[in-house]
C-alpha positions, 0 to 999 in steps of 0.5 A: 415269247414265241408261239407254242410251236417251234418254241425254245426248250431248255432241258437240264439233266446230268445224264447225257442219255436223258438229255439226248432223249428228251432232245430228240422227243422235243425236236421231233416235235418242232421245237429247239433244244438247249441242253445243260447238265447241271443247275449251275450250267443252266443258271449261266445259260439263262443269264447268257440268253437273258443278256442277248434276248433270247430266253427259252420258252420253257424248261424241263428240269431233272429233280435229281441234279448233282450240284442243286436239286431241281426244286431250288433250281426252279425257285430261283428261276421263279425269283427273277422278275424276268425269267419268272414268266418261263414255265417249267416242268420237272420230271425224275425217275426217283422222286415220284411220291405225291410228296415229291409231286407236290414240292415241285409244284410249291416250288413254282413248277407249271407240271411234274412227269415222272419217268419213264413217261411216254413222248406224246405225254411229253409233247402235250405237257409241253404244249400246255405249259407253252399256251399257259404261259402265252395266255398269262403273258397276253393277259399281263400284256392287256392288263398293262395296256388297259392300265395305261389306257386309264392313266392316259384317259386321266390325263385327258380329263386333266387337259386345260385346252384343246391343243393340249388334249390333241397332244395328250390323244396323239402321244396315247395313240402313239403308245397303244400302236407303236407307230406315228400318230396324230390327234385333232381337236376343234376349239372355240369357233371351230379352230382345228388343233392338231396334235403330235407325240413330239414336235419336229420341224415346221408344222402343217400350214393352215391350209392343211388343217383346214383341209383335215378339219373339213374332212372330218366334219364331212365324214362325221356328218350326221353321225355320232359315237366312234367311226374308222374312216380311211383317208387315201393319200390325195385326201389326207395332207403330209405333214402330220406324222412325225416322221412323215409317212406317206400312203394316207391315213387310217382315222378314228372319228368320235363325237360324244353327242350331236351338236358337237364337233367330232375329235380325230386319232389318226395313225398311218393307212399301213398300220396294223388293225388287231381287234384289241388295239382297235377297241382300245383306241375306240375307248380312247377316241371316246374319252378323248370326245367327251373331254373335248365336249367338256372343254368347249362347254367350259370355254362357253360358259366362261365366255358368257360369264366373262361377257356378264362381268365386263357388261355389268362392270364399268370399265371406265370409273363414274365421275365422283365429285372430290375424288380420283378413282380408278378401277380394274377388272382383269379376268383370270388366265384363259385356262381358269374359270371366272369368278364373281369379283366386282367392285362399286362406286356410287356418289350418295347423299351422304357421300362417296360409297366404294367397295369390292366384293367376291363371290365364293365359287366361280364361273356362271354361277358366281358371276349370276349372283355377283350381278344380283349382289351388285344391283342390290347394292345400288338399289339399297344405297338409294334410300340407305348410306350406312355401310354396316346396314348395307352389308346386312340387307345383302347378307338377308338377300343372299339367304333368301334367294341364294342360301347355297352362296357366300360372299366377301365385301367391303364398303366405304362411305367417304365424306369427300370434304372432311375426309372422314370415312366409315368402313364395313367388312364382311369377310373381305382383304382389309383395305389399305391407305397409301400416304402422300409420303408412301407410308402404308397401313392396312385399316383394322375392320373385319366381320363376318362373310355374307350368307352366313346370317351372323352378327355384324360390328358396327362401322369403323371410322377412319380419317382419310387426308388429301393425298392419301390413297384408299386401295381395295382389292379382291384376294385374286391378286395376291393369293398364290398356292404354297404362299401364306397369306400374310406373305402376300398381304405384306408384298401388296403393302411393299408393292403399293408403297413404291408405286408412283403417284396417282391411283391408275399408277397404282392399280397398274403397278400392282397388276404388273407385280403380280403377274399371271393370276389363277383368279380373277382380279377386282382393283378399286383405288381412291384419292380425295381431291377436295371439292372445287 
């Protein structure tokens, strides 16, 4: 829409003299005039101009048109989704009653003139109508940009890593400014990730990223909040804008709190910097900094949790007399949180005690509870071997020290000489037995989760023979969103039945079969060999 001065006005009147008089007044005020003699001609003119992208800025419409009254013409204009924004001013020498003026305004008109009317009033009414249309247009445009900004910020908060965050921030910057843009986010170990709205050609080399990273750190040294910085061409390496634009860059740097590395939104130095765009970019930069801080905190927490997991779960299986043992722990994908999965394998006077468990929840809290559960189990096993009693003690420990936590655990006490096993389960996936000839079956053993203070069943007695492999897994191996658990369990059973011989081969086959996982996984496979 053009400015109020120098606007294009459509005049619709069946009398040539009136069209001439109205046109003369508007032209003296600096406006361009398009005249039609009927409502039908006006609609054709509007359709033609709509197709060419040159709609009038306002319309002066006579009420008494020969083919359609001005009220109906106004209603049709306002019913069109694109043309409706054009202000309409009715005028008439005959329909001058309050009821007529009310009909015009109800039809969607912005004003109503009764003829005869002074030229000054015509000019003032047109100016007011154009100002109102401009204000509505600006308000709608600003509302649209704010809506898009809110959607972009929501997307930022859903980013799984610094590269995705940088790309999303760059795309939002390009949309807000209407030109080339880039964004920069520091990840773990101060690695700088450069984002672009679209990938085209080779990205800048590591030397260019290093130079930009040093520039950002210098500009934000000792500062927090959002700060604009102009980087001239000698300081700004080429290759970050698509298409490439010489002449430096206008940077908007942000840091959510001291101690966090900054983020940066960049655009060419020549880009216009109107106050509204600058304000929206500031909000985008602040949201990007907050999300970067959250991602960094999550990455640090994930690292600590993973360190706990790996530090307290032995990577090499302990030597258990009379059995071959394989253990596997695989953390979730880099974008997922670490859970509380664990395994345990102990030699006790009553036999071999093996099991797997999973603390409900993720990240550092779950890993911490996992460590306590595992240590408590090892301590309890020094003077108690009954799996059901051990689960009961673990249940009481959780209730006392972690009343908000729950966990699933499955324990098996196995006599390596006779193959007799006693198994207790606390809400965990049932163990799977794979015989020497490839037959598979899930053991019928169940019980409530730990942490609920519910009565527990007695252990289930099972007879294992030499060559049988006992498999225990956590649900992270098989659970997939949108897939029924029974389907996943059947897939696990089928894969185990066709796995090569040996406990290590069984674990590795299952990990390969189920591919990328959204949760961490603990596996334990045991096969009796007999005491030598």
